[in-house]
Backbone as CSV, one residue per row, in Angstrom:
resi,resn,N_x,N_y,N_z,CA_x,CA_y,CA_z,C_x,C_y,C_z
1,UNK,133.863,79.770,79.432,133.297,81.115,79.268,133.988,82.076,80.230
2,UNK,134.534,83.156,79.696,135.162,84.206,80.506,134.116,85.286,80.790
3,UNK,133.837,85.518,82.079,132.797,86.456,82.490,133.399,87.495,83.413
4,UNK,133.078,88.761,83.179,133.487,89.830,84.085,132.229,90.395,84.719
5,UNK,132.217,90.497,86.045,131.099,91.055,86.788,131.515,92.426,87.288
6,UNK,130.888,93.471,86.767,131.240,94.839,87.132,130.252,95.319,88.196
7,UNK,130.772,95.521,89.394,129.944,95.918,90.519,129.857,94.802,91.535
8,UNK,131.021,94.388,92.029,131.078,93.244,92.951,130.765,93.675,94.370
9,UNK,129.508,94.146,94.561,128.994,94.367,95.898,128.290,93.112,96.353
10,UNK,127.120,93.259,96.961,126.412,92.085,97.457,125.887,91.221,96.316
11,UNK,125.026,91.794,95.444,124.447,90.994,94.372,125.501,90.558,93.358
12,UNK,126.384,91.475,92.971,127.411,91.128,91.999,128.316,90.016,92.482
13,UNK,128.670,90.057,93.763,129.518,88.998,94.312,128.784,87.664,94.335
14,UNK,127.496,87.699,94.703,126.733,86.454,94.727,126.582,85.878,93.322
15,UNK,126.143,86.700,92.378,125.962,86.205,91.014,127.289,85.731,90.435
16,UNK,128.331,86.533,90.616,129.639,86.130,90.118,130.142,84.863,90.778
17,UNK,129.897,84.748,92.087,130.315,83.545,92.795,129.588,82.309,92.301
18,UNK,128.292,82.435,92.053,127.533,81.303,91.527,128.023,80.927,90.136
19,UNK,128.281,81.910,89.297,128.776,81.631,87.950,130.166,81.006,87.981
20,UNK,130.955,81.353,88.998,132.328,80.824,89.097,132.351,79.329,89.357
21,UNK,131.217,78.731,89.697,131.173,77.287,89.864,131.344,76.558,88.541
22,UNK,131.115,77.276,87.424,131.203,76.613,86.119,132.006,77.394,85.089
23,UNK,132.382,78.645,85.401,133.040,79.485,84.409,134.208,80.241,85.038
24,UNK,135.028,80.837,84.169,136.108,81.713,84.630,135.532,83.107,84.839
25,UNK,135.548,83.562,86.076,134.888,84.817,86.447,135.898,85.794,87.028
26,UNK,135.772,87.056,86.640,136.530,88.138,87.252,135.551,89.101,87.907
27,UNK,135.691,89.303,89.202,134.876,90.271,89.931,135.583,91.618,89.914
28,UNK,134.861,92.659,89.535,135.406,94.017,89.537,134.678,94.808,90.613
29,UNK,135.419,95.248,91.607,134.815,95.971,92.715,135.832,96.812,93.439
30,UNK,135.608,96.983,94.739,136.469,97.840,95.541,137.222,97.021,96.588
31,UNK,138.357,97.544,96.985,139.080,96.993,98.136,138.395,97.459,99.416
32,UNK,138.466,96.670,100.496,139.275,95.462,100.654,138.599,94.184,100.179
33,UNK,137.368,94.301,99.646,136.644,93.087,99.256,137.376,92.326,98.165
34,UNK,137.752,93.014,97.065,138.344,92.270,95.952,139.720,91.718,96.304
35,UNK,140.486,92.432,97.117,141.798,91.906,97.498,141.653,90.674,98.380
36,UNK,140.626,90.668,99.236,140.376,89.494,100.073,139.964,88.308,99.217
37,UNK,139.092,88.548,98.223,138.679,87.461,97.315,139.884,86.939,96.545
38,UNK,140.710,87.840,96.077,141.889,87.426,95.295,142.833,86.574,96.135
39,UNK,142.956,86.909,97.410,143.906,86.188,98.268,143.313,84.919,98.874
40,UNK,142.015,84.951,99.222,141.447,83.839,100.000,140.215,83.199,99.383
41,UNK,139.738,83.715,98.236,138.528,83.184,97.641,137.290,83.893,98.165
42,UNK,136.151,83.522,97.613,134.861,84.114,97.990,134.020,83.053,98.679
43,UNK,133.633,83.333,99.907,132.744,82.438,100.643,131.304,82.874,100.430
44,UNK,130.447,81.932,100.053,129.003,82.166,99.946,128.337,81.332,101.028
45,UNK,127.525,81.981,101.847,126.827,81.279,102.922,125.333,81.526,102.798
46,UNK,124.557,80.895,103.676,123.117,81.100,103.678,122.391,80.039,102.874
47,UNK,121.510,80.484,101.973,120.718,79.548,101.175,121.575,78.750,100.211
48,UNK,122.759,79.251,99.892,123.762,78.529,99.105,125.043,78.544,99.912
49,UNK,125.673,77.385,100.056,126.917,77.278,100.821,128.022,76.757,99.920
50,UNK,129.002,77.602,99.639,130.136,77.174,98.830,131.253,78.201,98.951
51,UNK,132.431,77.819,98.545,133.559,78.742,98.431,134.145,78.598,97.036
52,UNK,134.323,79.715,96.354,134.852,79.713,94.997,136.071,80.621,94.940
53,UNK,136.836,80.486,93.854,138.067,81.268,93.732,138.071,81.998,92.393
54,UNK,137.228,83.036,92.253,137.275,83.843,91.030,138.458,84.801,91.080
55,UNK,138.804,85.350,89.925,139.752,86.457,89.928,139.006,87.673,90.468
56,UNK,139.737,88.637,90.988,139.100,89.843,91.534,140.052,91.012,91.370
57,UNK,139.501,92.144,90.934,140.326,93.295,90.627,139.490,94.569,90.733
58,UNK,140.147,95.707,90.639,139.435,96.985,90.681,139.188,97.547,89.281
59,UNK,139.737,96.916,88.252,139.535,97.371,86.873,139.216,96.180,85.979
60,UNK,138.385,96.359,84.960,138.017,95.242,84.087,139.214,94.717,83.290
61,UNK,139.163,93.441,82.898,140.222,92.875,82.076,140.137,93.378,80.639
62,UNK,141.123,93.028,79.826,141.160,93.500,78.439,140.101,92.839,77.573
63,UNK,139.670,91.628,77.955,138.699,90.912,77.133,137.882,89.960,77.996
64,UNK,136.646,89.728,77.591,135.775,88.748,78.239,134.673,88.391,77.256
65,UNK,134.095,87.227,77.433,132.976,86.837,76.570,131.699,87.569,76.971
66,UNK,131.537,87.796,78.277,130.299,88.395,78.789,130.613,89.319,79.949
67,UNK,129.989,90.496,79.943,130.035,91.398,81.097,128.669,91.393,81.764
68,UNK,128.643,91.132,83.064,127.420,91.225,83.852,127.542,92.477,84.711
69,UNK,126.643,93.424,84.519,126.732,94.715,85.192,125.729,94.741,86.348
70,UNK,126.243,94.948,87.559,125.390,94.938,88.754,125.607,96.177,89.622
71,UNK,126.164,97.241,89.044,126.401,98.463,89.816,125.090,99.164,90.101
72,UNK,125.100,100.101,91.066,123.948,100.953,91.319,123.619,101.749,90.058
73,UNK,122.338,102.066,89.886,121.898,102.731,88.671,122.670,104.029,88.409
74,UNK,122.965,104.760,89.460,123.684,106.013,89.287,125.116,105.857,88.836
75,UNK,125.641,104.644,88.907,127.025,104.375,88.498,127.109,103.702,87.134
76,UNK,125.989,103.584,86.419,125.980,102.842,85.156,126.872,103.484,84.107
77,UNK,126.805,104.798,83.966,127.627,105.469,82.953,129.111,105.255,83.233
78,UNK,129.491,105.333,84.502,130.893,105.111,84.853,131.294,103.668,84.565
79,UNK,130.404,102.722,84.876,130.701,101.315,84.596,130.870,101.090,83.103
80,UNK,129.994,101.709,82.304,130.109,101.573,80.852,131.438,102.129,80.360
81,UNK,131.848,103.259,80.932,133.116,103.862,80.525,134.287,102.939,80.829
82,UNK,134.239,102.247,81.963,135.340,101.346,82.310,135.383,100.130,81.399
83,UNK,134.263,99.822,80.742,134.206,98.645,79.872,134.509,98.957,78.408
84,UNK,134.668,100.215,78.055,134.848,100.568,76.650,136.148,100.011,76.077
85,UNK,137.123,99.770,76.919,138.392,99.214,76.440,138.449,97.691,76.591
86,UNK,137.347,97.076,77.006,137.290,95.624,77.143,136.585,95.029,75.934
87,UNK,137.214,94.068,75.296,136.602,93.380,74.163,135.541,92.419,74.686
88,UNK,134.270,92.631,74.271,133.147,91.855,74.790,132.297,91.303,73.656
89,UNK,131.725,90.132,73.892,130.748,89.583,72.952,129.330,90.006,73.329
90,UNK,129.089,90.233,74.618,127.756,90.623,75.079,127.856,91.213,76.472
91,UNK,126.839,91.988,76.839,126.730,92.533,78.197,125.304,92.318,78.683
92,UNK,125.170,92.127,79.981,123.865,91.897,80.608,123.732,92.795,81.823
93,UNK,122.649,93.563,81.891,122.365,94.382,83.060,121.467,93.615,84.005
94,UNK,121.921,93.483,85.264,121.098,92.936,86.339,121.004,94.006,87.423
95,UNK,120.380,95.121,87.086,120.366,96.295,87.948,118.943,96.711,88.288
96,UNK,118.807,97.478,89.343,117.535,98.096,89.671,117.341,99.350,88.832
97,UNK,116.084,99.761,88.715,115.799,100.994,88.007,115.658,100.794,86.512
98,UNK,115.327,101.871,85.827,115.094,101.840,84.385,116.125,102.707,83.666
99,UNK,116.392,102.329,82.424,117.290,103.109,81.585,118.725,102.649,81.589
100,UNK,119.065,101.665,82.428,120.456,101.213,82.503,120.930,100.575,81.202
101,UNK,120.069,99.779,80.577,120.462,99.088,79.348,120.769,100.078,78.233
102,UNK,119.953,101.130,78.144,120.190,102.142,77.115,121.516,102.859,77.349
103,UNK,121.824,103.137,78.609,123.099,103.788,78.931,124.274,102.908,78.514
104,UNK,124.181,101.615,78.802,125.246,100.688,78.411,125.337,100.581,76.895
105,UNK,124.195,100.460,76.216,124.195,100.282,74.768,124.752,101.504,74.040
106,UNK,124.565,102.675,74.619,125.089,103.892,73.997,126.613,103.919,73.980
107,UNK,127.225,103.176,74.897,128.676,103.268,75.059,129.432,102.008,74.667
108,UNK,128.739,100.886,74.584,129.394,99.623,74.267,129.050,99.188,72.849
109,UNK,129.969,98.511,72.201,129.749,98.078,70.822,129.134,96.690,70.739
110,UNK,129.017,95.988,71.862,128.461,94.636,71.865,126.958,94.677,72.136
111,UNK,126.227,93.581,71.864,124.812,93.532,72.233,124.635,93.658,73.742
112,UNK,123.609,94.405,74.165,123.310,94.592,75.582,121.950,93.968,75.877
113,UNK,121.910,93.041,76.820,120.688,92.361,77.217,120.128,92.969,78.493
114,UNK,118.820,92.852,78.654,118.156,93.268,79.885,117.943,92.051,80.769
115,UNK,117.960,92.263,82.072,117.751,91.143,82.978,117.200,91.580,84.318
116,UNK,116.622,90.629,85.015,116.185,90.831,86.392,116.729,89.684,87.226
117,UNK,116.894,89.932,88.519,117.430,88.907,89.408,116.729,89.018,90.752
118,UNK,116.187,87.912,91.240,115.484,87.917,92.520,116.235,87.147,93.598
119,UNK,117.495,86.783,93.339,118.311,86.228,94.415,118.545,87.317,95.456
120,UNK,118.469,86.950,96.719,118.768,87.894,97.787,120.227,87.799,98.181
121,UNK,120.861,88.942,98.410,122.291,88.947,98.726,122.609,90.009,99.760
122,UNK,123.590,89.686,100.611,124.076,90.643,101.609,125.568,90.434,101.784
123,UNK,126.323,91.509,101.597,127.773,91.425,101.786,128.063,91.491,103.279
124,UNK,128.545,90.379,103.826,128.740,90.255,105.269,130.055,90.892,105.691
125,UNK,131.113,90.482,105.038,132.474,90.965,105.304,133.242,90.903,103.994
126,UNK,134.406,91.539,103.924,135.238,91.348,102.735,135.481,89.855,102.481
127,UNK,135.175,89.427,101.269,135.368,88.024,100.917,134.239,87.101,101.309
128,UNK,133.141,87.653,101.850,132.036,86.817,102.346,130.705,87.456,101.980
129,UNK,129.898,86.749,101.162,128.570,87.214,100.791,127.554,86.166,101.223
130,UNK,126.427,86.632,101.743,125.356,85.729,102.155,124.255,85.717,101.106
131,UNK,123.824,84.519,100.714,122.651,84.366,99.857,121.439,84.290,100.773
132,UNK,120.663,85.363,100.826,119.532,85.415,101.750,118.268,84.809,101.158
133,UNK,118.336,84.390,99.925,117.187,83.735,99.300,117.495,83.366,97.868
134,UNK,117.137,82.134,97.482,117.339,81.685,96.106,116.170,82.167,95.255
135,UNK,116.467,82.872,94.200,115.438,83.342,93.286,115.710,82.846,91.888
136,UNK,115.558,83.739,90.910,115.880,83.368,89.546,116.384,84.580,88.782
137,UNK,117.007,84.291,87.647,117.470,85.317,86.719,116.609,85.204,85.464
138,UNK,116.060,86.328,85.027,115.321,86.385,83.772,116.053,87.354,82.861
139,UNK,116.314,86.952,81.628,117.069,87.807,80.725,116.529,87.680,79.308
140,UNK,116.820,88.698,78.514,116.384,88.676,77.123,116.752,89.964,76.430
141,UNK,116.364,90.064,75.168,116.616,91.281,74.400,115.898,92.453,75.054
142,UNK,116.560,93.587,75.145,115.976,94.713,75.877,114.746,95.272,75.174
143,UNK,114.620,95.070,73.879,113.440,95.530,73.159,112.377,94.448,73.039
144,UNK,112.662,93.276,73.577,111.739,92.158,73.464,112.024,91.318,72.233
145,UNK,111.312,90.195,72.131,111.481,89.308,70.985,112.579,88.288,71.202
146,UNK,112.728,87.352,70.261,113.761,86.317,70.384,115.157,86.890,70.195
147,UNK,116.139,86.215,70.791,117.524,86.687,70.709,118.473,85.508,70.858
148,UNK,119.208,85.167,69.794,120.210,84.101,69.921,121.259,84.420,70.982
149,UNK,121.603,85.694,71.138,122.577,86.077,72.165,122.013,85.769,73.548
150,UNK,120.751,86.108,73.770,120.116,85.814,75.056,120.052,84.310,75.303
151,UNK,119.778,83.541,74.260,119.750,82.078,74.412,121.097,81.558,74.889
152,UNK,122.171,82.077,74.302,123.522,81.616,74.688,123.839,82.024,76.118
153,UNK,123.505,83.244,76.484,123.786,83.702,77.848,122.943,82.919,78.847
154,UNK,121.715,82.617,78.489,120.880,81.796,79.363,121.505,80.434,79.615
155,UNK,122.095,79.845,78.594,122.765,78.550,78.758,123.967,78.679,79.689
156,UNK,124.655,79.806,79.622,125.810,80.043,80.502,125.365,80.055,81.966
157,UNK,124.287,80.758,82.253,123.789,80.816,83.632,123.271,79.455,84.085
158,UNK,122.544,78.781,83.231,121.999,77.473,83.596,123.105,76.466,83.859
159,UNK,124.202,76.562,83.120,125.324,75.639,83.313,125.936,75.782,84.694
160,UNK,125.767,76.963,85.309,126.279,77.202,86.663,125.207,76.937,87.716
161,UNK,124.120,76.295,87.328,123.022,75.942,88.237,122.356,77.189,88.821
162,UNK,122.292,78.250,88.020,121.532,79.442,88.385,120.168,79.329,87.706
163,UNK,119.111,79.418,88.485,117.775,79.295,87.918,117.536,80.447,86.944
164,UNK,117.322,80.113,85.666,117.339,81.122,84.608,116.199,80.919,83.629
165,UNK,115.588,82.024,83.212,114.571,82.029,82.171,114.994,83.014,81.091
166,UNK,114.948,82.585,79.840,115.162,83.497,78.714,113.785,83.948,78.236
167,UNK,113.526,85.250,78.304,112.197,85.790,78.043,112.182,86.637,76.776
168,UNK,111.031,86.658,76.121,110.851,87.482,74.927,110.031,88.736,75.212
169,UNK,109.689,88.949,76.495,108.865,90.110,76.867,109.552,90.958,77.933
170,UNK,110.840,91.240,77.735,111.598,91.959,78.753,111.064,93.365,79.041
171,UNK,110.546,94.120,78.068,110.010,95.446,78.439,108.931,95.344,79.515
172,UNK,108.006,94.396,79.373,106.979,94.231,80.391,107.590,93.781,81.702
173,UNK,108.536,92.865,81.658,109.146,92.347,82.888,109.933,93.437,83.616
174,UNK,110.567,94.338,82.850,111.299,95.426,83.492,110.350,96.376,84.200
175,UNK,109.199,96.655,83.594,108.225,97.523,84.253,107.626,96.836,85.475
176,UNK,107.394,95.532,85.395,106.887,94.817,86.567,107.917,94.826,87.692
177,UNK,109.192,94.647,87.314,110.249,94.729,88.326,110.304,96.134,88.922
178,UNK,110.129,97.156,88.082,110.117,98.527,88.587,108.983,98.716,89.580
179,UNK,107.817,98.137,89.280,106.683,98.242,90.197,107.007,97.598,91.537
180,UNK,107.639,96.433,91.502,108.020,95.750,92.740,109.029,96.580,93.522
181,UNK,110.052,97.077,92.829,111.064,97.883,93.513,110.495,99.188,94.050
182,UNK,109.601,99.812,93.276,109.003,101.078,93.718,108.157,100.876,94.962
183,UNK,107.575,99.680,95.093,106.785,99.400,96.279,107.625,98.982,97.465
184,UNK,108.537,98.036,97.238,109.256,97.428,98.357,110.421,98.283,98.848
185,UNK,111.237,98.799,97.944,112.482,99.433,98.368,112.291,100.650,99.265
186,UNK,111.601,101.702,98.834,111.507,102.879,99.701,110.657,102.631,100.944
187,UNK,109.638,101.767,100.822,108.776,101.517,101.977,109.543,100.827,103.089
188,UNK,110.311,99.802,102.735,111.108,99.111,103.751,112.227,100.003,104.268
189,UNK,112.800,100.836,103.397,113.887,101.717,103.834,113.392,102.762,104.817
190,UNK,112.248,103.350,104.525,111.726,104.399,105.396,111.171,103.841,106.699
191,UNK,110.543,102.667,106.633,109.964,102.062,107.841,110.972,101.225,108.606
192,UNK,112.162,100.995,108.006,113.212,100.173,108.631,112.684,98.772,108.970
193,UNK,112.058,98.127,107.971,111.511,96.796,108.173,112.030,95.867,107.079
194,UNK,111.977,94.569,107.352,112.336,93.580,106.347,111.171,93.399,105.378
195,UNK,111.430,92.727,104.270,110.422,92.624,103.210,109.126,91.976,103.686
196,UNK,109.220,91.035,104.610,108.037,90.330,105.072,106.993,91.223,105.706
197,UNK,107.384,92.399,106.172,106.424,93.320,106.792,105.438,93.887,105.778
198,UNK,105.710,93.671,104.487,104.835,94.219,103.444,103.803,93.218,102.950
199,UNK,103.816,92.017,103.497,102.830,91.034,103.059,101.423,91.520,103.387
200,UNK,101.252,92.117,104.561,99.973,92.721,104.924,100.247,93.926,105.812
201,UNK,99.199,94.591,106.270,99.386,95.754,107.130,99.543,97.035,106.337
202,UNK,99.663,98.177,107.034,99.696,99.485,106.368,100.900,99.676,105.460
203,UNK,102.061,99.152,105.843,103.236,99.301,104.971,103.021,98.580,103.653
204,UNK,102.404,97.398,103.725,102.109,96.655,102.515,101.128,97.380,101.615
205,UNK,100.142,98.037,102.211,99.181,98.801,101.416,99.877,99.949,100.681
206,UNK,100.812,100.598,101.362,101.565,101.672,100.708,102.376,101.125,99.544
207,UNK,103.041,99.988,99.752,103.860,99.390,98.689,103.012,99.005,97.485
208,UNK,101.856,98.418,97.733,100.993,98.006,96.620,100.389,99.217,95.899
209,UNK,100.095,100.280,96.641,99.596,101.499,96.005,100.646,102.099,95.073
210,UNK,101.899,102.079,95.503,102.984,102.576,94.646,103.092,101.732,93.387
211,UNK,102.971,100.408,93.538,103.076,99.508,92.387,101.933,99.730,91.403
212,UNK,100.733,99.966,91.925,99.599,100.217,91.024,99.813,101.492,90.214
213,UNK,100.403,102.510,90.839,100.715,103.736,90.085,101.719,103.450,88.979
214,UNK,102.714,102.623,89.256,103.702,102.264,88.231,103.003,101.580,87.061
215,UNK,102.067,100.683,87.359,101.343,99.990,86.295,100.607,100.978,85.403
216,UNK,100.011,102.014,85.996,99.293,103.000,85.184,100.252,103.760,84.266
217,UNK,101.422,104.107,84.782,102.421,104.791,83.946,102.903,103.850,82.850
218,UNK,103.087,102.574,83.168,103.498,101.590,82.165,102.447,101.458,81.070
219,UNK,101.184,101.429,81.453,100.105,101.336,80.464,100.141,102.526,79.517
220,UNK,100.393,103.714,80.063,100.480,104.915,79.229,101.655,104.835,78.246
221,UNK,102.665,104.014,78.612,103.822,103.824,77.733,103.636,102.641,76.786
222,UNK,102.431,102.062,76.784,102.141,100.969,75.869,102.498,99.590,76.382
223,UNK,102.734,99.461,77.687,103.117,98.182,78.287,101.885,97.532,78.906
224,UNK,101.699,96.253,78.643,100.542,95.513,79.150,100.819,95.022,80.562
225,UNK,100.636,95.894,81.538,100.834,95.552,82.946,99.650,96.092,83.737
226,UNK,98.836,95.199,84.266,97.654,95.624,85.002,98.016,96.052,86.421
227,UNK,97.181,96.885,87.002,97.404,97.314,88.378,97.356,96.132,89.336
228,UNK,96.431,95.213,89.104,96.324,94.053,89.993,97.544,93.167,89.898
229,UNK,98.089,92.994,88.678,99.296,92.170,88.515,100.480,92.809,89.224
230,UNK,100.603,94.131,89.136,101.706,94.826,89.799,101.600,94.682,91.312
231,UNK,100.388,94.836,91.851,100.188,94.708,93.296,100.459,93.283,93.760
232,UNK,99.994,92.301,92.981,100.250,90.897,93.340,101.738,90.588,93.330
233,UNK,102.462,91.184,92.388,103.903,90.941,92.312,104.612,91.439,93.568
234,UNK,104.187,92.580,94.092,104.771,93.085,95.338,104.543,92.097,96.471
235,UNK,103.313,91.627,96.612,103.005,90.676,97.681,103.775,89.378,97.506
236,UNK,103.853,88.892,96.268,104.561,87.634,96.003,106.033,87.733,96.365
237,UNK,106.683,88.826,95.945,108.104,88.995,96.262,108.297,89.168,97.763
238,UNK,107.420,89.915,98.420,107.531,90.083,99.875,107.391,88.743,100.592
239,UNK,106.498,87.892,100.086,106.301,86.577,100.706,107.495,85.671,100.510
240,UNK,108.124,85.726,99.330,109.247,84.824,99.043,110.584,85.354,99.544
241,UNK,110.607,86.630,99.955,111.858,87.219,100.480,111.604,87.804,101.865
242,UNK,110.836,87.089,102.666,110.373,87.615,103.958,111.493,88.170,104.823
243,UNK,112.598,87.436,104.910,113.677,87.840,105.816,114.668,88.804,105.169
244,UNK,114.463,89.147,103.892,115.428,89.982,103.185,115.365,91.440,103.631
245,UNK,116.528,92.064,103.655,116.631,93.510,103.799,116.810,94.074,102.400
246,UNK,115.868,94.858,101.921,115.924,95.347,100.543,117.195,96.155,100.306
247,UNK,117.551,96.299,99.032,118.791,97.014,98.703,118.745,98.461,99.173
248,UNK,117.593,99.120,99.064,117.503,100.507,99.524,117.547,100.582,101.043
249,UNK,116.944,99.617,101.698,117.033,99.555,103.163,118.486,99.370,103.580
250,UNK,119.227,98.502,102.875,120.649,98.328,103.167,121.407,99.638,102.969
251,UNK,121.080,100.379,101.900,121.746,101.666,101.652,121.492,102.650,102.789
252,UNK,120.245,102.707,103.250,119.898,103.630,104.329,120.619,103.241,105.616
253,UNK,120.645,101.955,105.923,121.331,101.498,107.134,122.824,101.819,107.080
254,UNK,123.397,101.751,105.871,124.826,102.018,105.714,125.130,103.497,105.508
255,UNK,124.090,104.326,105.372,124.311,105.744,105.118,124.809,106.037,103.725
256,UNK,124.420,105.184,102.740,124.866,105.344,101.358,123.774,105.963,100.491
257,UNK,124.153,106.556,99.351,123.138,107.049,98.413,122.246,105.899,97.958
258,UNK,120.989,106.195,97.694,120.040,105.181,97.249,119.830,105.286,95.735
259,UNK,118.995,104.385,95.221,118.631,104.395,93.800,117.239,104.995,93.598
260,UNK,116.825,105.866,94.488,115.483,106.416,94.428,115.205,107.124,93.101
261,UNK,116.203,107.813,92.529,115.980,108.550,91.289,115.680,107.620,90.121
262,UNK,116.277,106.419,90.118,116.085,105.472,89.015,114.879,104.571,89.234
263,UNK,114.247,104.670,90.400,113.095,103.811,90.696,111.843,104.698,90.797
264,UNK,111.511,105.158,91.982,110.310,105.985,92.135,110.449,107.318,91.411
265,UNK,111.649,107.906,91.438,111.857,109.159,90.728,111.636,109.019,89.232
266,UNK,112.011,107.868,88.682,111.783,107.588,87.262,110.289,107.594,86.962
267,UNK,109.507,106.983,87.851,108.055,106.934,87.678,107.467,108.349,87.703
268,UNK,107.886,109.139,88.673,107.378,110.515,88.799,107.705,111.324,87.544
269,UNK,108.931,111.182,87.050,109.363,111.974,85.897,108.598,111.621,84.623
270,UNK,108.117,110.391,84.523,107.473,109.939,83.282,105.956,109.848,83.365
271,UNK,105.415,110.223,84.493,103.966,110.120,84.682,103.249,111.292,84.025
272,UNK,102.195,110.978,83.262,101.349,112.007,82.678,100.109,112.257,83.521
273,UNK,99.994,111.503,84.618,98.876,111.683,85.549,99.437,111.628,86.965
274,UNK,98.685,112.034,87.961,99.232,112.078,89.319,99.675,110.699,89.815
275,UNK,100.839,110.683,90.482,101.348,109.461,91.133,101.754,109.851,92.552
276,UNK,100.788,110.200,93.398,101.107,110.799,94.700,101.908,109.892,95.623
277,UNK,101.698,108.577,95.568,102.452,107.694,96.467,103.916,107.665,96.064
278,UNK,104.193,107.512,94.774,105.577,107.520,94.323,106.243,108.869,94.556
279,UNK,105.480,109.951,94.377,106.040,111.284,94.615,106.394,111.463,96.094
280,UNK,105.524,111.001,96.969,105.781,111.128,98.406,106.990,110.298,98.816
281,UNK,107.054,109.052,98.359,108.192,108.192,98.698,109.497,108.784,98.170
282,UNK,109.447,109.312,96.948,110.648,109.935,96.372,111.104,111.125,97.211
283,UNK,110.166,111.980,97.563,110.526,113.171,98.335,111.070,112.818,99.711
284,UNK,110.498,111.815,100.347,110.967,111.424,101.683,112.381,110.868,101.629
285,UNK,112.655,109.995,100.659,114.004,109.417,100.573,115.007,110.485,100.170
286,UNK,114.627,111.352,99.228,115.542,112.434,98.838,115.824,113.371,100.010
287,UNK,114.824,113.605,100.838,115.033,114.445,102.018,116.016,113.790,102.974
288,UNK,115.862,112.480,103.188,116.815,111.766,104.049,118.226,111.885,103.484
289,UNK,118.373,111.702,102.163,119.699,111.799,101.551,120.282,113.203,101.715
290,UNK,119.457,114.213,101.503,119.970,115.584,101.599,120.371,115.936,103.023
291,UNK,119.627,115.423,103.998,119.984,115.679,105.391,121.263,114.972,105.782
292,UNK,121.538,113.849,105.120,122.789,113.130,105.357,123.925,113.633,104.476
293,UNK,123.609,114.599,103.592,124.596,115.192,102.679,125.272,114.130,101.820
294,UNK,124.451,113.207,101.237,125.035,112.136,100.420,124.489,112.161,98.999
295,UNK,123.709,113.172,98.658,123.198,113.235,97.283,124.258,113.802,96.361
């Protein structure tokens, strides 16, 4: 199986590296990371210890069986544009935020699957990614229901010993993931704490309140996601990723743009009733970005 991973940052490098244990993988990212991988291989440390030798480049190849997209939500349209000249059988989004699959599907001629990933990843140095926690990949048709394409892609991930579930309820799972991200990401970024700080205490209460608001917006959109389930999901992820630095926290520490618009901002934009916690978190992160002149 020929796989191209577009967005070889922390998560993309980890997922691509894990897949490279069983498949031919090309990582698409930026130098000096991709040049180091091309010359010396990719080292994975932490919860998974291995070194693999995928191809690595700054532009996608002419053809691949599967594209795995792991870029930041704000870069999805650009990633889709770079893939329009690549012959693909399928594409899979493993991104934060909502709407990424639709953006890819609008521009690509192949089937586009939705996915979530709870593996923790941190790019340590060029050519070196740390797995900060083993999670799982859940994937399926973006509209829900059975999908032979999703079944085949699930087998590809499982063959590389990546814990994988093929799901028929991806719309609900995407909203639940949004609830988790809306709770954990901005709260940890603003408080400068690791995920474990949200298991209990005031930061955790804020995260769970944000998740409950997401559940209410999801219900208004016809998604069966209870407020209690959304809040429990935040606590569960915080407990299983205690030592993790969330992706938004990593962005803030690095002084990079965040995905706030595709996470909490998405909730605010689609809410038909007040969502004060998500609105406050969105405004605070946007203010930080504007003061850093990175929006």
